[in-house]
C-alpha positions in Angstrom: 97.8 105.0 139.7 100.6 107.9 140.7 102.7 105.0 138.8 100.2 104.0 135.7 100.2 108.3 135.1 104.3 108.5 135.0 104.6 105.7 132.6 102.0 107.0 130.3 103.7 110.9 130.6 107.3 108.8 129.6 105.7 106.8 126.8 104.0 110.0 125.5 107.0 112.2 126.0 110.2 110.2 124.7 107.6 109.3 121.3 107.0 112.9 121.0 110.6 113.9 121.7 111.6 110.7 118.8 109.5 111.6 115.9 108.9 115.2 116.8 111.5 116.8 113.9 109.5 115.2 111.5 107.3 118.0 112.7 109.5 120.6 109.9 109.1 118.4 107.1 107.3 118.3 103.6 105.2 116.0 101.7 106.5 113.1 99.8 105.5 112.8 96.3 104.2 109.6 96.4 100.6 109.3 98.1 100.7 112.1 100.1 99.4 115.0 97.4 95.7 112.8 97.1 94.9 114.1 100.7 96.6 117.1 101.3 96.6 118.8 97.9 93.2 117.7 97.2 91.1 120.1 96.6 87.7 119.0 98.3 90.2 118.7 101.7 91.7 122.7 100.5 87.5 123.5 100.8 87.6 123.3 104.4 84.6 121.6 106.3 81.9 122.4 103.7 78.2 119.7 103.4 80.3 119.1 100.0 83.6 118.5 101.7 82.4 116.0 104.2 80.1 114.2 101.4 83.0 113.6 99.3 84.9 112.6 103.0 82.5 109.9 103.4 82.1 108.8 99.5 84.9 108.9 98.0 87.7 106.1 97.2 91.0 107.8 97.8 93.8 105.5 96.6 91.9 102.5 96.4 91.1 102.2 99.5 87.2 103.8 101.1 88.9 106.1 104.2 86.2 108.5 105.8 87.5 109.1 108.9 90.7 109.6 107.7 89.3 111.7 104.6 88.0 113.9 107.5 90.5 114.2 109.4 92.6 115.8 106.4 89.4 118.9 106.0 89.4 119.0 109.9 93.4 119.7 109.7 93.3 122.0 106.8 89.9 123.8 108.2 91.9 124.4 111.2 95.6 125.3 109.7 95.3 125.1 106.1 97.5 124.3 103.6 100.1 123.4 106.7 102.3 120.1 105.9 104.4 120.3 109.6 100.9 120.0 111.2 99.7 117.6 109.2 103.1 115.4 110.1 102.2 116.5 114.2 99.0 115.1 113.8 100.1 112.0 112.9 102.8 112.2 116.2 100.5 113.1 118.3 97.9 110.5 117.8 101.0 107.8 117.9 102.1 109.5 121.2 98.3 108.8 122.3 98.4 104.9 120.8 101.7 104.2 122.5 99.9 104.9 126.2 96.5 104.0 125.2 98.3 100.5 124.6 100.7 100.4 128.1 96.4 101.5 129.2 94.8 97.8 127.0 97.6 95.6 128.2 97.1 96.8 132.0 93.9 96.6 131.9 94.1 92.9 130.6 97.5 91.6 133.0 97.0 93.6 136.2 100.4 94.2 135.4 102.9 98.2 134.8 106.7 97.5 133.5 105.8 94.6 131.4 103.0 96.4 129.4 105.0 99.8 129.7 108.2 97.7 127.6 105.7 96.2 125.3 104.3 100.0 124.5 107.5 101.4 124.2 108.5 98.8 121.7 105.3 99.3 120.2 106.3 103.4 120.1 110.2 103.5 119.4 110.5 100.7 117.0 112.4 101.9 113.6 109.6 99.9 111.9 107.1 102.6 112.7 108.4 105.1 111.4 106.7 105.1 107.9 103.5 105.5 109.4 104.2 108.0 111.3 106.8 110.1 109.3 104.6 109.6 106.1 101.6 111.9 106.2 99.2 110.1 103.9 99.6 106.6 106.6 97.3 108.9 108.7 95.2 106.2 108.2 98.1 103.9 110.1 97.4 105.9 113.8 94.1 106.5 113.7 93.3 102.9 112.7 95.4 101.6 115.8 93.7 104.6 117.6 90.6 103.1 117.2 91.5 99.6 117.5 92.8 100.6 121.0 90.3 101.7 122.1 87.9 99.5 121.4 90.4 96.5 122.6 90.1 99.0 125.8 86.6 98.9 126.5 86.0 94.7 125.6 88.5 94.4 127.8 86.3 96.4 130.4 83.6 94.7 129.7 84.8 91.1 129.8 85.9 91.1 132.6 82.8 92.3 134.6 80.2 89.7 133.5 79.7 86.3 132.1 79.8 85.8 127.9 76.4 84.0 128.2 73.5 85.7 127.3 70.4 83.8 127.5 66.8 84.3 127.5 64.0 83.0 129.9 63.4 80.7 127.2 67.2 79.6 127.0 67.7 81.0 123.6 70.4 83.6 123.3 69.1 87.2 122.8 70.8 90.0 120.9 72.5 91.7 123.8 76.2 92.3 122.5 75.7 95.4 121.1 73.7 96.5 124.4 77.4 95.3 126.1 80.1 96.7 123.7 78.2 99.4 122.1 81.2 101.6 122.7 83.8 98.8 121.4 81.6 98.2 118.4 81.7 101.7 117.9 85.6 102.3 117.9 85.9 99.1 115.8 83.3 101.1 113.3 85.8 104.1 113.1 88.8 102.0 112.5 87.7 99.9 110.1 86.2 103.5 108.0 90.1 104.6 109.0 91.6 101.6 107.5 89.9 98.6 106.8 93.0 96.4 107.6 91.2 96.6 111.1 88.9 93.6 110.1 90.6 90.6 112.1 89.8 92.7 115.2 86.9 90.3 116.2 89.2 87.7 115.9 91.4 89.4 118.4 88.9 89.5 120.8 88.9 86.0 120.4 92.8 85.1 121.0 92.8 87.5 124.0 89.7 85.6 125.6 91.9 82.9 125.7 95.0 84.2 127.5 95.0 87.1 129.6 91.3 87.0 130.2 91.3 83.3 130.6 87.2 83.2 129.7 87.1 80.0 127.2 88.7 77.8 130.6 86.4 79.6 133.3 83.0 80.5 131.3 80.2 80.2 133.9 80.1 77.9 136.7 79.1 74.5 134.8 82.2 74.9 132.7 85.0 74.6 135.7 83.9 71.4 136.6 86.1 68.7 134.4 84.3 66.6 132.1 81.6 69.1 132.2 81.5 68.9 128.0 78.3 70.0 127.6 79.2 73.5 129.8 82.5 73.9 128.4 80.7 73.7 124.7 77.8 75.9 125.8 80.5 78.4 127.0 82.4 78.4 123.7 79.3 79.2 121.7 78.8 81.8 123.9 81.7 83.4 123.0 81.5 83.6 120.0 78.0 84.6 119.8 78.6 87.7 121.1 80.9 88.5 118.6 78.7 88.5 116.1 78.0 92.6 115.2 82.3 92.7 115.3 81.8 89.9 112.4 78.9 91.3 110.4 80.9 94.7 110.3 84.2 93.1 109.5 82.9 91.0 106.1 80.9 93.8 105.6 84.3 95.9 105.2 86.0 92.6 103.8 83.8 92.5 100.8 83.3 96.8 100.3 87.2 96.9 100.1 88.0 93.9 97.4 85.2 94.9 95.2 86.6 98.8 95.6 90.1 97.9 94.9 89.2 95.8 92.1 87.5 98.0 90.6 90.0 100.3 91.2 92.2 97.7 89.4 94.7 97.8 92.3 94.2 94.1 93.2 96.5 92.1 90.9 96.1 88.8 89.7 97.7 85.5 90.3 99.0 85.7 86.7 101.6 87.7 88.1 103.4 84.9 90.0 101.3 82.2 89.9 99.5 80.3 92.3 103.6 79.1 94.4 104.6 82.6 93.9 102.1 83.4 96.2 102.2 81.0 98.6 105.7 82.1 98.6 105.7 85.8 99.2 103.3 84.6 102.1 105.4 82.8 104.2 108.4 85.2 103.5 106.4 87.7 104.0 105.7 86.7 108.0 109.3 85.7 108.1 110.4 88.9 107.0 108.9 91.3 109.4 110.4 88.7 111.7 113.3 89.5 110.7 112.4 93.8 110.5 111.3 93.3 113.9 114.5 91.8 115.4 117.4 93.2 113.3 115.5 96.9 111.7 118.2 98.0 109.2 117.9 98.0 105.6 114.5 99.6 105.6 112.6 100.7 102.9 109.5 102.6 100.8 109.1 100.2 98.4 110.2 96.7 98.6 109.3 95.5 95.2 107.3 92.4 94.2 109.5 90.5 92.2 109.1 86.9 90.1 110.0 84.1 92.0 112.2 81.9 91.0 112.9 79.5 93.5 110.9 77.7 96.2 113.7 77.0 98.8 113.3 80.1 100.4 110.2 79.9 100.4 110.2 75.8 101.8 112.8 77.3 104.6 110.2 79.9 105.6 107.6 77.8 106.2 109.3 75.5 107.9 110.1 77.9 110.8 106.6 78.8 110.9 105.7 75.8 111.2 108.5 75.1 113.8 107.7 78.2 115.8 103.7 77.5 116.0 104.8 74.5 117.0 106.5 75.5 119.8 103.8 77.8 121.1 101.1 75.3 121.1 103.5 72.7 123.3 104.1 75.5 125.7 99.8 76.6 125.6 99.7 75.1 129.4 103.2 77.1 131.0 103.0 79.7 128.9 99.8 80.9 126.8 101.0 84.3 126.2 103.6 82.4 123.1 100.7 81.2 121.6 98.5 84.3 121.5 101.2 86.8 120.9 101.8 84.3 117.7 98.1 84.1 116.6 97.5 86.9 117.2 100.8 88.5 115.0 99.6 85.6 112.3 96.0 86.9 112.3 96.7 90.6 111.7 98.7 89.5 109.2 96.1 87.8 107.1 94.7 91.1 105.4 98.6 92.7 104.1 100.0 89.4 103.8 99.6 88.7 99.7 96.8 86.4 100.3 95.2 89.0 98.0 97.7 90.8 96.1 97.1 94.4 96.2 100.1 96.7 94.3 103.3 95.8 93.4 104.4 96.0 97.0 106.4 92.4 98.9 105.8 94.6 102.5 105.4 97.6 103.5 106.9 98.5 107.6 103.6 100.2 107.6 101.6 96.9 107.6 103.9 96.3 110.9 101.7 99.0 113.0 99.5 96.6 115.2 100.3 93.1 114.0 103.6 93.5 115.6 102.1 93.7 118.9 101.4 90.2 119.7 105.4 89.2 119.2 106.7 92.2 121.8 104.0 90.5 124.4 105.3 86.8 123.5 109.2 87.9 123.6 108.3 90.9 126.3 106.7 88.4 129.2 109.1 85.3 128.2 111.9 87.5 128.8 110.7 88.8 131.9 109.6 85.0 132.9 113.3 83.8 132.1 114.9 86.8 134.4 112.6 86.4 137.1 114.1 82.8 137.6 117.7 84.0 137.4 116.7 86.7 139.5 118.7 88.6 137.4 115.8 91.7 137.9 118.8 94.9 137.3 120.4 93.2 134.8 117.8 92.7 133.1 115.9 96.4 133.1 119.7 97.6 132.4 119.5 95.4 129.2 115.7 96.6 128.1 116.5 100.3 128.8 120.0 99.9 126.4 117.9 98.2 123.8 114.8 100.9 123.8 117.4 103.1 124.1 118.7 102.0 120.8 115.6 101.3 118.5 114.7 105.0 119.6 118.2 106.5 118.2 117.8 104.1 114.8 113.3 105.3 114.8 115.1 109.1 114.9 117.9 108.4 112.5 115.2 106.7 110.2 112.9 109.5 110.2 115.4 111.6 109.1 115.1 110.1 105.4 111.6 111.5 105.5 112.5 115.3 105.4 111.8 115.0 101.7 110.9 113.0 98.4 114.4 113.2 97.0 116.0 112.3 100.2 113.8 109.3 100.8 113.8 107.8 97.6 117.0 107.7 96.7 118.2 105.7 100.1 115.4 102.9 98.0 117.2 103.7 94.8 120.7 103.3 96.5 119.5 99.8 98.6 117.7 98.2 95.5 118.2 100.3 92.4 115.8 97.8 90.5 112.9 99.8 91.9 110.3 101.0 89.9 108.0 102.7 91.9 111.1 104.5 93.7 112.7 105.5 90.9 109.3 107.0 89.6 108.8 108.6 92.6 112.4 110.1 92.5 111.7 111.9 88.9 108.4 113.7 91.0 110.8 114.8 93.4 113.5 115.7 91.2 110.8 117.8 89.7 108.6 119.3 91.7 111.0 119.6 95.2 114.1 121.0 92.9 112.6 121.7 89.4 115.3 119.6 88.2 114.0 118.8 85.1 116.8 116.7 83.2 117.3 114.5 86.8 113.6 114.0 86.7 113.3 113.1 83.1 116.6 110.7 83.5 114.6 108.6 86.5 111.5 108.6 84.5 112.9 106.8 82.0 114.9 104.1 83.8 111.9 103.4 85.3 110.1 103.0 82.4 112.8 100.6 80.9 112.2 98.5 84.2 108.5 98.5 83.6 108.0 98.6 79.5 104.3 98.6 79.6 103.3 100.9 82.8 102.4 104.6 81.2 103.0 106.3 84.4 106.9 107.6 83.5 105.5 108.9 79.9 103.2 110.9 81.7 105.6 112.4 83.8 108.5 112.8 80.7 105.8 114.5 78.6 104.4 116.7 81.0 108.2 117.9 81.9 108.5 118.4 78.3 105.1 120.5 78.1 106.1 122.9 81.0 109.1 123.7 79.2 108.4 124.7 75.6 108.9 121.8 74.3 105.0 120.5 73.3 106.7 118.4 69.9 108.5 116.2 72.0 105.9 116.0 74.7 103.4 114.5 71.6 106.7 112.1 70.3 107.1 110.9 73.5 103.3 110.3 74.1 102.8 108.8 70.2 105.7 106.5 70.9 104.5 104.8 73.8 101.3 104.8 72.5 103.0 102.4 69.3 103.0 99.2 71.7 100.0 99.8 73.8 97.2 101.9 72.0 94.8 101.1 74.4 96.1 103.0 77.3 94.0 105.7 77.5 95.7 107.3 80.4 98.7 108.7 77.6 95.8 109.3 74.7 94.1 111.8 77.1 97.7 113.7 77.9 98.5 113.6 73.8 94.9 115.2 73.3 95.9 118.0 75.9 99.0 118.7 74.2 97.3 118.4 71.1 95.1 120.9 71.8 98.5 123.0 73.4 99.5 123.1 70.4 96.2 123.9 68.2 96.7 120.9 66.6 92.6 121.0 67.4 91.7 118.8 64.5 93.9 116.2 65.7 92.8 116.3 69.6 90.0 115.9 68.6 89.9 112.8 66.4 92.2 111.2 69.6 89.1 112.2 71.7 87.1 110.1 69.7 89.6 107.1 70.2 89.3 107.5 73.4 85.5 107.3 74.1 85.5 104.3 72.2 88.0 102.7 74.4 86.2 104.4 77.2 82.6 105.9 75.9 81.7 106.7 79.4 84.7 108.7 80.4 83.0 112.1 81.7 86.6 114.1 81.4 87.4 113.2 77.9 83.6 113.6 77.2 83.8 117.7 78.7 86.9 117.9 76.8 85.4 116.9 73.7 82.3 118.3 74.2 84.1 121.9 74.7 86.4 121.8 71.8 83.2 121.0 69.3 81.8 124.2 70.7 84.3 126.5 71.4 86.7 126.0 68.2 87.5 129.2 66.3 87.2 126.7 63.3 83.9 126.6 62.3 84.7 122.7 60.1 85.0 121.5 63.9 82.3 123.2 65.8 79.4 120.7 66.0 77.0 122.9 68.8 74.6 119.7 68.1 77.0 116.7 68.9 79.1 118.7 72.0 75.2 119.4 73.6 74.8 116.2 73.5 78.4 114.7 74.7 78.1 117.7 77.3 75.0 116.1 79.1 76.2 112.7 79.0 79.4 113.7 81.2 76.9 116.1 83.7 74.9 112.3 83.8 77.7 110.5 84.9 79.0 112.9 87.6 75.1 113.4 89.1 75.5 117.5 87.8 78.3 117.8 90.7 81.0 119.1 88.5 81.2 122.8 87.9 83.6 122.8 85.6 81.4 119.9 83.5 78.0 122.6 83.2 79.9 125.4 82.4 81.2 123.3 79.5 77.0 122.3 78.7 76.2 125.9 78.9 79.2 126.8 76.1 77.5 123.8 74.1 73.6 125.5 74.5 75.1 128.5 73.1 77.2 127.1 69.9 73.8 125.4 69.8 72.3 128.6 69.5 70.2 127.9 72.9 71.2 130.9 74.4 68.2 130.6 77.1 69.0 127.5 78.2 73.0 128.4 78.3 72.3 131.3 80.7 69.9 128.8 83.2 72.8 126.6 82.6 76.1 129.1 83.5 73.8 130.1 86.2 73.8 126.9 87.3 77.8 126.5 87.3 78.3 130.3 89.0 76.2 128.7 92.1 77.8 125.6 92.0 81.4 127.2 91.9 80.0 129.1 94.7 79.3 126.2 97.1 82.6 124.6 96.3 84.8 127.3 97.1 86.1 127.4 92.7 86.1 131.2 93.0 88.2 131.7 90.0 85.9 129.1 88.1 82.7 131.4 89.4 84.3 134.5 88.0 84.5 132.9 84.5 81.3 131.7 84.3 79.8 135.1 85.2 82.1 136.6 82.3 80.2 134.0 79.8 77.2 134.3 81.1 77.2 138.2 79.5 78.2 136.7 76.7 75.2 134.8 76.4 73.2 137.4 76.9 74.4 138.9 74.0 73.4 135.7 72.2 77.0 135.1 71.5 79.1 132.0 71.6 82.4 131.7 73.2 85.5 131.2 71.3 88.3 129.3 72.7 91.1 126.9 71.2 92.5 125.6 74.8 89.5 124.3 77.2 91.5 125.1 79.9 91.4 128.5 79.6 87.5 129.0 79.7 85.1 127.1 82.1 87.7 124.9 83.5 
């Protein structure tokens, strides 16, 4: 017990030492703002923010536990970016300890599990998951997966897998047998959908080290008793059904969520052969970075596949490793188990269904590379024992762990800010659209270097002419610097070639409103509604313009009411801003009693959501409506917004 405590302390302390400097860093303007600058997170722990955490899709994923973790962190620390980093670090240190405890329970060994946990925690590939605030979902998912594995191993070694009633039929006991494992599995899925492979990992561990396929039930131990063996396998499969149901449900939910959010790329982008090539090269690529962790990047672009030679070589290597592991199964089962762990846990992220534009991502290796680490550590330990070179082996192990720790610490230094991180990616591979765009955001938001930001955005625009995000960045910078006419020109230039891109039309509309070109802005909003008649934000903006424009020729109270009611219906009357617009529309239509009642609802909802400025604005408007006066304004941002 004392040795176990010392190992846990060593793992935790060294892990904290490696990553603790990141606890002084800020945010990365690439996904981080969706979490730490989110208005719902900023409200702290309220019923509304809890509902947001449970119901919202953020960065194309339903991950309520992760969302809730950001709400809780903000509740205790406010807008404190170092605190967000430190939460990630603490979870990762806990995961290092948990992995050791899981392997210790499974194998009853000490030093081999300790080395596996150290490699897992200190490897440079872990940096992205720990140093990137937005990857809280990685460390949270890993935390709950490891807890589920711990309690599964605890129960699986206590009682046989067979669950039969006196009549011989299977009964639904797995839920009662594995309540904690099932609960933690659900929490893992709600942290990050990548945990869907866990039921298969349970089956893999049943082979080794649990040995439940060969020793399940007394009859199964008898030679040539195929009936007993089949019954034992069925029993092992049967006890996984609750986990399988949750995994299948999460797969379906994630697929439809990401498809609705347009995060899934069709095979038309690279073709079926390109998809296969990306899958096999991904498997070998992650292994390569595991053994030689250099040239690590945040974004590995998904380039068009021009030849299949590399894919064939990768496929042959994967087949050879698989064959070798199968042949070694009787003598060294840990080789196949580690390999299967890797193959199975990579399935959700390997590119069979392509999500996003990256070919690989270091964060995807957080759990999958535990398998190869187990195989390598057990194999090297076996060889070292045969050679009677334990001291040499221990010395080499310490050196390797020191090296990867130093490399991880150096890699973590790149995460100080967006500019440092994305400059590294651009230097590695200049043809990197995402890195150039993020670098432009970093120049603008971290240093206020407007011209450099515009330059990087233009480079990104040349790489992907059909992508609108660079033009959003360029136009926004121009408007902030009082160059609204130039921003309008940038938006219109893009729309000449891509007229159906709604976000650019929305930005063009806002630029026109800011410039006082209300008639043109309203015309643009009408075009947007033709393309997307159920866009709540545009419905609201157009309703506001029709209700509050100082030019009587442009106002239309009845249409403003119609559009505003539609926007409120789409948002289920949960947006105080939209309700305030409806009140202004009622006032323009001469329905002042309705305007007063509606504005009071907007005030109440604003106060519930801690939107005090919005509540104060609507309070002033209520007084105006009580005097039977409608509101007049050019820019919607100056009123009930």
